[in-house]
DSSP file (Angstrom, degrees, kcal/mol; ACC not computed):
  #  RESIDUE AA STRUCTURE BP1 BP2  ACC     N-H-->O    O-->H-N    N-H-->O    O-->H-N    TCO  KAPPA ALPHA  PHI   PSI    X-CA   Y-CA   Z-CA
    1    1 A M     >        0   0    0      0, 0.0     4,-2.6     0, 0.0     5,-0.2   0.000 360.0 360.0 360.0 -38.5  141.7  129.0  136.2
    2    2 A R  H  >  +     0   0    0      1,-0.2     4,-1.6     2,-0.2    13,-0.0   0.916 360.0  49.8 -57.5 -42.3  140.2  129.6  132.8
    3    3 A E  H  > S+     0   0    0      1,-0.2     4,-0.6     2,-0.2    -1,-0.2   0.896 111.4  48.8 -64.9 -39.9  139.9  125.8  132.3
    4    4 A L  H  4 S+     0   0    0      1,-0.2     3,-0.4     2,-0.1     5,-0.3   0.907 118.5  37.9 -66.1 -42.2  138.2  125.4  135.7
    5    5 A S  H >< S+     0   0    0     -4,-2.6     3,-0.6     1,-0.2    -1,-0.2   0.636  98.8  79.2 -86.1 -13.8  135.7  128.1  135.2
    6    6 A S  H 3< S+     0   0    0     -4,-1.6    -1,-0.2    -5,-0.2    -2,-0.1   0.785  88.3  54.1 -69.5 -28.0  135.0  127.5  131.5
    7    7 A R  T 3< S-     0   0    0     -4,-0.6    -1,-0.2    -3,-0.4    -2,-0.1   0.715  88.8-144.2 -82.8 -19.9  132.6  124.6  131.9
    8    8 A G    <   +     0   0    0     -3,-0.6    -3,-0.1    -4,-0.3    -2,-0.1   0.791  55.2 134.7  63.3  28.0  130.2  126.2  134.3
    9    9 A E        +     0   0    0     -5,-0.3    -1,-0.1     1,-0.2    -4,-0.1   0.507  50.8  73.6 -85.8  -4.6  129.7  122.9  136.1
   10   10 A A    >   -     0   0    0      3,-0.1     3,-2.0    -5,-0.1    -1,-0.2  -0.705  67.8-162.6-117.2  81.2  129.9  124.4  139.6
   11   11 A P  T 3  S+     0   0    0      0, 0.0     3,-0.1     0, 0.0    -2,-0.0  -0.363  80.8  20.1 -61.8 138.9  126.8  126.4  140.5
   12   12 A G  T 3  S+     0   0    0      1,-0.3     2,-0.5    -2,-0.0    -2,-0.0   0.461  98.9 116.1  82.1   0.4  127.5  128.7  143.4
   13   13 A V    <   -     0   0    0     -3,-2.0     2,-0.5    -8,-0.0    -1,-0.3  -0.897  48.7-160.8-106.6 129.5  131.3  128.6  142.9
   14   14 A E        -     0   0    0     -2,-0.5     2,-0.5    -3,-0.1    -9,-0.0  -0.927   6.2-150.4-109.2 130.1  133.1  131.8  141.9
   15   15 A F        +     0   0    0     -2,-0.5     2,-0.4   -10,-0.1    -2,-0.0  -0.889  19.8 177.6-102.2 125.4  136.5  131.6  140.3
   16   16 A V        -     0   0    0     -2,-0.5     2,-0.9     3,-0.0    -2,-0.0  -0.991  27.9-136.0-131.0 133.0  138.8  134.5  141.0
   17   17 A D        -     0   0    0     -2,-0.4     3,-0.1     1,-0.1    -2,-0.0  -0.798  19.9-177.6 -87.6 109.4  142.4  135.0  139.9
   18   18 A G    >   -     0   0    0     -2,-0.9     3,-1.8     1,-0.3    -1,-0.1   0.470  17.6-163.1 -86.2  -2.2  144.2  136.3  143.0
   19   19 A G  T 3   -     0   0    0      1,-0.3    -1,-0.3     2,-0.0    -3,-0.0  -0.308  65.9 -29.3  57.0-133.0  147.5  136.7  141.1
   20   20 A V  T 3  S+     0   0    0     -3,-0.1    -1,-0.3     4,-0.0     4,-0.1  -0.233  90.1 170.1-107.0  41.5  150.3  137.0  143.6
   21   21 A A    <   +     0   0    0     -3,-1.8    -3,-0.1     1,-0.1    -2,-0.0  -0.290  13.1 165.7 -61.5 131.2  148.1  138.6  146.2
   22   22 A G  S >  S+     0   0    0     46,-0.1     3,-1.4    54,-0.0     4,-0.4   0.564  81.7   0.2-102.2 -99.3  149.4  139.0  149.7
   23   23 A A  T >> S+     0   0    0     45,-0.5     3,-1.4     1,-0.3     4,-0.6   0.780 127.5  67.9 -64.4 -26.4  147.4  141.4  151.8
   24   24 A T  H 3> S+     0   0    0      1,-0.3     4,-1.1     2,-0.2     3,-0.4   0.726  83.8  73.3 -68.2 -18.0  145.0  141.9  148.9
   25   25 A L  H <> S+     0   0    0     -3,-1.4     4,-2.0     1,-0.2     5,-0.3   0.836  85.8  66.2 -61.3 -30.8  143.9  138.3  149.4
   26   26 A L  H <> S+     0   0    0     -3,-1.4     4,-2.5    -4,-0.4    -1,-0.2   0.932 101.0  47.2 -54.1 -47.3  142.1  139.4  152.5
   27   27 A N  H  < S+     0   0    0     -4,-0.6    -1,-0.2    -3,-0.4    -2,-0.2   0.801 111.5  52.2 -66.6 -28.7  139.7  141.5  150.4
   28   28 A L  H  < S+     0   0    0     -4,-1.1    -1,-0.2    -3,-0.1    -2,-0.2   0.852 123.1  22.7 -76.9 -34.2  139.1  138.5  148.0
   29   29 A V  H >< S+     0   0    0     -4,-2.0     3,-2.1    -3,-0.1    -2,-0.2   0.662  88.8 106.6-113.7 -18.9  138.2  135.9  150.6
   30   30 A E  T 3< S+     0   0    0     -4,-2.5     3,-0.1    -5,-0.3    56,-0.1  -0.412  86.9  27.5 -63.2 137.6  137.0  137.6  153.7
   31   31 A G  T 3  S+     0   0    0     54,-0.5    -1,-0.3     1,-0.4     2,-0.2   0.235  95.2 116.4  93.8 -13.3  133.2  137.2  154.0
   32   32 A E    <   -     0   0    0     -3,-2.1    -1,-0.4    53,-0.2     3,-0.1  -0.607  59.6-146.5 -84.5 149.7  133.2  134.0  152.0
   33   33 A E  S    S+     0   0    0      1,-0.3    55,-2.3    -2,-0.2     2,-0.3   0.882  82.3  14.8 -79.3 -40.9  132.1  130.8  153.8
   34   34 A R  E     -a   88   0A   0     53,-0.2     2,-0.4    99,-0.0    -1,-0.3  -0.984  65.3-172.8-139.1 145.3  134.5  128.5  152.0
   35   35 A V  E     -a   89   0A   0     53,-2.4    55,-2.3    -2,-0.3     2,-0.5  -1.000  11.9-162.9-141.0 136.6  137.5  129.0  149.8
   36   36 A V  E     -a   90   0A   0     -2,-0.4     2,-0.4    53,-0.2    55,-0.2  -0.983  17.1-163.4-115.2 117.0  139.7  126.7  147.7
   37   37 A L  E     -a   91   0A   0     53,-2.7    55,-3.6    -2,-0.5     2,-0.5  -0.857   3.9-167.8-101.3 134.1  143.1  128.3  146.9
   38   38 A V  E     +a   92   0A   0     -2,-0.4     2,-0.3    53,-0.2    55,-0.2  -0.988  25.0 139.4-121.9 126.8  145.2  126.9  144.1
   39   39 A D  E     -a   93   0A   0     53,-2.0    55,-2.9    -2,-0.5     2,-0.2  -0.958  55.2 -81.6-155.2 168.1  148.8  128.0  143.8
   40   40 A A  E     -a   94   0A   0     -2,-0.3     2,-0.4    53,-0.2    55,-0.2  -0.547  46.0-165.6 -72.8 145.1  152.3  126.9  143.0
   41   41 A V        -     0   0    0     53,-1.7     2,-1.0    -2,-0.2    10,-0.0  -0.999  22.8-131.3-138.3 134.9  154.0  125.3  146.0
   42   42 A D        +     0   0    0     -2,-0.4    53,-0.1    53,-0.1    -2,-0.0  -0.747  51.2 146.8 -84.2 103.4  157.6  124.4  146.6
   43   43 A A        -     0   0    0     -2,-1.0     2,-2.1     2,-0.2    -2,-0.1  -0.958  60.6-106.0-140.1 155.0  157.5  120.8  147.8
   44   44 A P  S    S+     0   0    0      0, 0.0    -2,-0.1     0, 0.0    51,-0.0  -0.260  84.5 101.0 -81.2  54.6  159.7  117.8  147.5
   45   45 A F  S    S-     0   0    0     -2,-2.1    -2,-0.2     4,-0.1     3,-0.1  -0.870  82.3 -79.5-130.7 164.0  157.4  116.0  145.0
   46   46 A P    >   -     0   0    0      0, 0.0     3,-2.0     0, 0.0    49,-0.2  -0.276  62.2 -84.8 -62.2 149.6  157.5  115.6  141.2
   47   47 A P  T 3  S+     0   0    0      0, 0.0     3,-0.1     0, 0.0    50,-0.1  -0.268 117.0  31.2 -54.2 137.0  156.3  118.5  139.1
   48   48 A G  T 3  S+     0   0    0     47,-3.2     2,-0.2     1,-0.4    49,-0.0   0.274  82.4 138.7  95.5 -10.7  152.6  118.4  138.6
   49   49 A T    <   -     0   0    0     -3,-2.0    46,-2.5    46,-0.2     2,-0.6  -0.468  47.9-140.1 -66.0 136.8  151.9  116.8  142.0
   50   50 A V  E     -B   94   0A   0     44,-0.2     2,-0.5    -2,-0.2    44,-0.2  -0.904  14.7-160.3-101.8 119.6  148.9  118.4  143.7
   51   51 A V  E     -B   93   0A   0     42,-3.5    42,-3.0    -2,-0.6     2,-0.5  -0.879   5.6-149.8-102.8 124.6  149.4  118.8  147.5
   52   52 A R  E     +B   92   0A   0     -2,-0.5     2,-0.3    40,-0.2    40,-0.2  -0.822  26.2 160.8 -98.5 129.5  146.3  119.3  149.6
   53   53 A M  E     -B   91   0A   0     38,-2.7    38,-3.0    -2,-0.5     2,-0.3  -0.902  28.3-137.1-138.1 166.2  146.6  121.3  152.8
   54   54 A T  E  >  -B   90   0A   0     -2,-0.3     4,-0.9    36,-0.2     3,-0.3  -0.725  37.8-101.3-114.2 171.7  144.3  123.2  155.2
   55   55 A A  H >> S+     0   0    0     34,-0.7     4,-0.7    -2,-0.3     3,-0.6   0.870 124.3  57.0 -60.3 -35.8  144.9  126.6  156.8
   56   56 A D  H >4 S+     0   0    0      1,-0.2     3,-0.7     2,-0.2    -1,-0.2   0.851  98.9  59.5 -64.4 -33.7  146.0  124.8  159.9
   57   57 A D  H 34 S+     0   0    0     -3,-0.3    -1,-0.2     1,-0.2    -2,-0.2   0.808 107.1  47.2 -63.2 -28.7  148.7  123.0  158.0
   58   58 A L  H X< S+     0   0    0     -4,-0.9     3,-2.4    -3,-0.6     4,-0.2   0.590  79.3 126.0 -88.8 -11.5  150.2  126.3  157.0
   59   59 A A  T << S-     0   0    0     -3,-0.7    16,-0.1    -4,-0.7    15,-0.1  -0.261  90.9  -7.5 -55.5 122.1  150.1  127.9  160.5
   60   60 A G  T 3  S+     0   0    0     14,-0.2    -1,-0.3     1,-0.1    -2,-0.1   0.711  95.5 130.5  67.4  22.1  153.6  129.1  161.3
   61   61 A S    <   +     0   0    0     -3,-2.4     2,-0.3     2,-0.1    -2,-0.1   0.514  61.7  44.2 -87.6  -3.9  155.1  127.5  158.2
   62   62 A A  S    S-     0   0    0     -4,-0.2     3,-0.1    10,-0.0    -2,-0.0  -0.923  92.0 -88.2-138.5 161.4  157.0  130.5  156.9
   63   63 A A        -     0   0    0     -2,-0.3     9,-0.2     1,-0.1    12,-0.1  -0.388  58.4 -96.6 -64.1 144.7  159.3  133.3  158.2
   64   64 A P        -     0   0    0      0, 0.0     2,-0.1     0, 0.0    -1,-0.1  -0.282  39.3-109.3 -65.2 150.3  157.3  136.3  159.4
   65   65 A A        -     0   0    0      1,-0.1     6,-0.1    -3,-0.1     3,-0.1  -0.458  12.3-146.5 -76.5 150.8  156.9  139.2  157.0
   66   66 A W  S    S+     0   0    0      1,-0.2     2,-0.3    -2,-0.1    -1,-0.1   0.684  80.0   1.3 -89.4 -21.6  158.7  142.5  157.7
   67   67 A S  S >  S-     0   0    0      1,-0.0     3,-1.7    -3,-0.0    -1,-0.2  -0.950  82.3 -93.7-154.5 171.8  155.9  144.6  156.3
   68   68 A L  G >  S+     0   0    0     -2,-0.3     3,-0.7     1,-0.3   -45,-0.5   0.714 121.6  63.3 -64.6 -18.6  152.4  144.4  154.9
   69   69 A H  G 3  S+     0   0    0      1,-0.2    -1,-0.3   -47,-0.1   -47,-0.0   0.642 101.8  51.2 -78.1 -14.1  154.1  144.4  151.4
   70   70 A D  G <  S+     0   0    0     -3,-1.7    -1,-0.2   -48,-0.1    -2,-0.2   0.239  75.5 139.7-107.1  12.0  155.8  141.1  152.2
   71   71 A L    <   -     0   0    0     -3,-0.7     2,-0.2    -4,-0.1   -48,-0.1  -0.339  31.9-165.0 -63.9 131.8  152.9  139.0  153.4
   72   72 A N     >  -     0   0    0     -9,-0.2     4,-2.4   -50,-0.1     5,-0.2  -0.453  40.9 -88.1-101.6-176.1  152.9  135.4  152.3
   73   73 A L  H  > S+     0   0    0      1,-0.2     4,-2.6     2,-0.2     5,-0.2   0.903 127.1  51.7 -63.2 -42.4  149.9  133.1  152.4
   74   74 A A  H  > S+     0   0    0      1,-0.2     4,-2.2     2,-0.2    -1,-0.2   0.905 111.5  48.3 -61.6 -40.7  150.6  131.9  155.9
   75   75 A D  H  > S+     0   0    0      2,-0.2     4,-2.4     1,-0.2    -2,-0.2   0.919 111.3  50.1 -63.4 -43.6  150.8  135.5  157.1
   76   76 A T  H  X S+     0   0    0     -4,-2.4     4,-2.1     1,-0.2    -2,-0.2   0.901 110.6  49.0 -64.1 -41.8  147.5  136.4  155.4
   77   77 A I  H  X S+     0   0    0     -4,-2.6     4,-2.2     1,-0.2    -1,-0.2   0.910 110.0  52.8 -62.9 -41.7  145.8  133.4  156.9
   78   78 A G  H  X S+     0   0    0     -4,-2.2     4,-2.3     1,-0.2    -2,-0.2   0.891 107.6  51.1 -60.1 -40.4  147.1  134.4  160.3
   79   79 A M  H  X S+     0   0    0     -4,-2.4     4,-2.2     1,-0.2    -1,-0.2   0.904 108.9  50.6 -64.1 -40.6  145.7  137.9  159.8
   80   80 A M  H  <>S+     0   0    0     -4,-2.1     5,-3.0     2,-0.2     6,-0.7   0.880 109.1  52.2 -65.6 -36.3  142.3  136.5  159.0
   81   81 A R  H ><5S+     0   0    0     -4,-2.2     3,-1.1     3,-0.2    -2,-0.2   0.944 109.8  48.6 -61.8 -46.8  142.5  134.3  162.1
   82   82 A L  H 3<5S+     0   0    0     -4,-2.3    -2,-0.2     1,-0.3    -1,-0.2   0.874 114.7  44.9 -60.4 -37.8  143.2  137.4  164.2
   83   83 A R  T 3<5S-     0   0    0     -4,-2.2    -1,-0.3    -5,-0.2    -2,-0.2   0.486 110.2-126.0 -84.2  -2.9  140.4  139.3  162.6
   84   84 A E  T < 5S+     0   0    0     -3,-1.1    -3,-0.2    -4,-0.5    -2,-0.1   0.878  81.4 112.3  57.2  41.2  138.1  136.2  163.0
   85   85 A T      < +     0   0    0     -5,-3.0   -54,-0.5    -6,-0.1   -53,-0.2   0.169  32.0 132.2-124.2  14.7  137.3  136.3  159.3
   86   86 A L        -     0   0    0     -6,-0.7     3,-0.1   -56,-0.1   -56,-0.1  -0.579  45.5-148.8 -74.4 118.1  139.1  133.1  158.2
   87   87 A P        -     0   0    0      0, 0.0     2,-0.3     0, 0.0   -53,-0.2  -0.329  37.0 -80.2 -76.1 166.6  136.7  131.0  156.0
   88   88 A E  E     -a   34   0A   0    -55,-2.3   -53,-2.4   -56,-0.1     2,-0.4  -0.551  67.7-167.5 -62.3 130.9  136.8  127.3  155.8
   89   89 A M  E     -a   35   0A   0     -2,-0.3   -34,-0.7   -55,-0.2     2,-0.4  -0.976  30.9-170.8-139.8 137.3  139.7  126.8  153.5
   90   90 A I  E     -aB  36  54A   0    -55,-2.3   -53,-2.7    -2,-0.4     2,-0.5  -0.983  16.4-155.0-118.9 136.9  141.4  124.1  151.4
   91   91 A L  E     -aB  37  53A   0    -38,-3.0   -38,-2.7    -2,-0.4     2,-0.6  -0.958   5.3-167.3-114.5 124.8  144.8  124.9  149.8
   92   92 A L  E     -aB  38  52A   0    -55,-3.6   -53,-2.0    -2,-0.5     2,-0.5  -0.936   8.0-166.6-113.5 110.3  145.8  123.0  146.7
   93   93 A G  E     -aB  39  51A   0    -42,-3.0   -42,-3.5    -2,-0.6     2,-0.6  -0.841   7.1-154.0-100.1 129.5  149.5  123.5  145.8
   94   94 A V  E     -aB  40  50A   0    -55,-2.9   -53,-1.7    -2,-0.5   -44,-0.2  -0.899  19.6-129.1-102.5 124.0  150.7  122.4  142.4
   95   95 A V        -     0   0    0    -46,-2.5   -47,-3.2    -2,-0.6   -46,-0.2  -0.597  25.2-147.1 -75.3 120.3  154.4  121.6  142.4
   96   96 A P        -     0   0    0      0, 0.0     3,-0.2     0, 0.0   -53,-0.2  -0.378  19.0-122.3 -81.7 165.1  156.2  123.4  139.6
   97   97 A A  S    S+     0   0    0      1,-0.3     2,-0.4   -50,-0.1    -2,-0.0   0.827 103.3  17.6 -71.6 -32.0  159.1  122.1  137.6
   98   98 A D        -     0   0    0      3,-0.2    -1,-0.3     1,-0.1     3,-0.2  -0.937  58.8-170.4-146.5 115.9  161.1  125.2  138.6
   99   99 A I  S    S+     0   0    0     -2,-0.4    -1,-0.1    -3,-0.2   -57,-0.1   0.651  86.3  58.2 -81.2 -15.1  160.3  127.5  141.5
  100  100 A E  S    S+     0   0    0      2,-0.0     2,-0.5     1,-0.0    -1,-0.2   0.776  90.2  75.8 -86.7 -28.6  162.9  130.1  140.5
  101  101 A T        -     0   0    0     -3,-0.2     2,-0.5     2,-0.0    -3,-0.2  -0.747  69.4-147.2 -94.5 126.0  161.7  130.9  137.0
  102  102 A Y        +     0   0    0     -2,-0.5     2,-0.3     2,-0.0    -3,-0.1  -0.778  33.0 149.4 -90.9 130.1  158.7  133.1  136.5
  103  103 A S        -     0   0    0     -2,-0.5     4,-0.1     1,-0.1    -2,-0.0  -0.980  47.8-144.7-156.2 146.7  156.6  132.4  133.5
  104  104 A L  S    S+     0   0    0     -2,-0.3     2,-0.3     2,-0.1    -1,-0.1   0.577  85.3  81.7 -84.5 -11.1  153.0  132.6  132.4
  105  105 A D  S    S-     0   0    0      1,-0.1     2,-0.2    -3,-0.0    -2,-0.1  -0.662  87.3-111.1 -94.4 150.4  153.5  129.4  130.4
  106  106 A L        -     0   0    0     -2,-0.3    -2,-0.1     1,-0.1    -1,-0.1  -0.536  30.9-117.9 -76.1 143.9  153.4  125.9  131.8
  107  107 A S     >  -     0   0    0     -2,-0.2     4,-2.9     1,-0.1     5,-0.2  -0.320  34.5-100.7 -70.2 165.0  156.6  123.9  132.0
  108  108 A E  H  > S+     0   0    0      1,-0.2     4,-2.4     2,-0.2     5,-0.2   0.919 122.0  51.4 -56.9 -46.5  156.7  120.7  129.9
  109  109 A P  H  > S+     0   0    0      0, 0.0     4,-0.9     0, 0.0    -1,-0.2   0.896 114.8  42.7 -60.9 -37.7  156.1  118.5  133.0
  110  110 A L  H  4 S+     0   0    0      2,-0.2     4,-0.4     1,-0.2     3,-0.3   0.891 112.0  53.2 -74.3 -38.5  153.0  120.5  134.0
  111  111 A A  H >< S+     0   0    0     -4,-2.9     3,-0.9     1,-0.2     4,-0.3   0.893 107.1  53.4 -60.8 -38.9  151.7  120.8  130.5
  112  112 A A  H 3< S+     0   0    0     -4,-2.4    -1,-0.2     1,-0.2    -2,-0.2   0.797 118.2  35.6 -66.2 -28.2  151.9  117.0  130.2
  113  113 A R  T 3X S+     0   0    0     -4,-0.9     4,-2.6    -3,-0.3    -1,-0.2   0.233  84.1 113.1-107.7  12.0  149.8  116.6  133.4
  114  114 A F  H <> S+     0   0    0     -3,-0.9     4,-2.8    -4,-0.4     5,-0.2   0.901  77.2  47.7 -55.8 -49.0  147.5  119.6  132.9
  115  115 A G  H  > S+     0   0    0     -4,-0.3     4,-2.3     1,-0.2    -1,-0.2   0.900 113.1  49.1 -59.8 -41.9  144.3  117.6  132.4
  116  116 A E  H  > S+     0   0    0      2,-0.2     4,-2.0     1,-0.2    -1,-0.2   0.897 111.9  48.9 -63.7 -42.1  145.1  115.4  135.5
  117  117 A I  H  X S+     0   0    0     -4,-2.6     4,-2.5     2,-0.2    -2,-0.2   0.931 111.2  49.4 -64.4 -46.4  145.8  118.5  137.6
  118  118 A V  H  X S+     0   0    0     -4,-2.8     4,-2.9     1,-0.2    -2,-0.2   0.910 111.4  49.4 -60.6 -43.0  142.6  120.2  136.5
  119  119 A E  H  X S+     0   0    0     -4,-2.3     4,-2.5    -5,-0.2    -1,-0.2   0.883 109.9  51.3 -65.6 -37.8  140.5  117.1  137.3
  120  120 A K  H  X S+     0   0    0     -4,-2.0     4,-2.2     2,-0.2    -2,-0.2   0.932 113.5  44.5 -62.8 -46.1  142.1  116.8  140.7
  121  121 A V  H  X S+     0   0    0     -4,-2.5     4,-2.4     2,-0.2    -2,-0.2   0.927 113.7  50.0 -64.4 -45.1  141.3  120.4  141.5
  122  122 A R  H  X S+     0   0    0     -4,-2.9     4,-2.3     1,-0.2    -2,-0.2   0.899 110.9  50.2 -60.2 -41.8  137.8  120.0  140.1
  123  123 A S  H  X S+     0   0    0     -4,-2.5     4,-2.4     2,-0.2    -1,-0.2   0.901 110.3  49.4 -64.0 -42.6  137.3  116.9  142.2
  124  124 A E  H  X S+     0   0    0     -4,-2.2     4,-2.4     2,-0.2    -2,-0.2   0.905 111.2  49.5 -64.1 -41.8  138.4  118.7  145.4
  125  125 A I  H  X S+     0   0    0     -4,-2.4     4,-2.7     2,-0.2    -2,-0.2   0.925 112.0  48.4 -63.3 -44.2  136.1  121.6  144.7
  126  126 A A  H  X S+     0   0    0     -4,-2.3     4,-1.8     2,-0.2    -2,-0.2   0.915 113.5  46.5 -63.7 -43.5  133.1  119.3  144.1
  127  127 A A  H  X S+     0   0    0     -4,-2.4     4,-1.2     2,-0.2    -1,-0.2   0.905 114.0  48.2 -65.3 -41.4  133.9  117.3  147.3
  128  128 A F  H  < S+     0   0    0     -4,-2.4     3,-0.4     1,-0.2    -2,-0.2   0.914 112.5  48.3 -65.0 -43.6  134.3  120.5  149.4
  129  129 A A  H  < S+     0   0    0     -4,-2.7    -1,-0.2     1,-0.2    -2,-0.2   0.823 111.6  50.7 -67.0 -31.4  131.1  122.0  148.0
  130  130 A A  H  < S+     0   0    0     -4,-1.8    -1,-0.2    -5,-0.2    -2,-0.2   0.689  92.5  91.2 -81.4 -18.8  129.2  118.8  148.7
  131  131 A S  S  < S-     0   0    0     -4,-1.2    -3,-0.0    -3,-0.4    -4,-0.0  -0.442  90.1 -97.1 -77.7 151.8  130.3  118.5  152.3
  132  132 A P        -     0   0    0      0, 0.0    -1,-0.1     0, 0.0    -2,-0.1  -0.385  43.4-106.1 -67.5 144.4  128.2  120.1  155.1
  133  133 A P              0   0    0      0, 0.0   -99,-0.0     0, 0.0    -4,-0.0  -0.263 360.0 360.0 -65.2 157.8  129.4  123.6  156.2
  134  134 A P              0   0    0      0, 0.0     0, 0.0     0, 0.0     0, 0.0   0.506 360.0 360.0 -67.6 360.0  131.1  123.8  159.6
């Protein structure tokens, strides 16, 4: 996120680190017109692949949460739909080298493709911002 926001090339775009937000994501994105979420995604592609999805692509894609403390992204999107506060949304998932290991550092495969990943995300944000609102 630091790399994306450091250049200041995106007027009107706010970069926010949502961490591992579940239900707190509601507070971060409700009221926004458009949102681009970038996160790690467990997908059958090589590490560093950027997978583009919409909120509709995630509908019903995960097991339901047992409590508000267990909300995943699909649950949170579902809650925003119910509350009629879901912004226009693009989800960019970056495939990690290892989904099981938690680290603040990039794995070697992701570090090697970091510039490419940042440019892909930057390009998606620019295209999304340039398109007419719904």
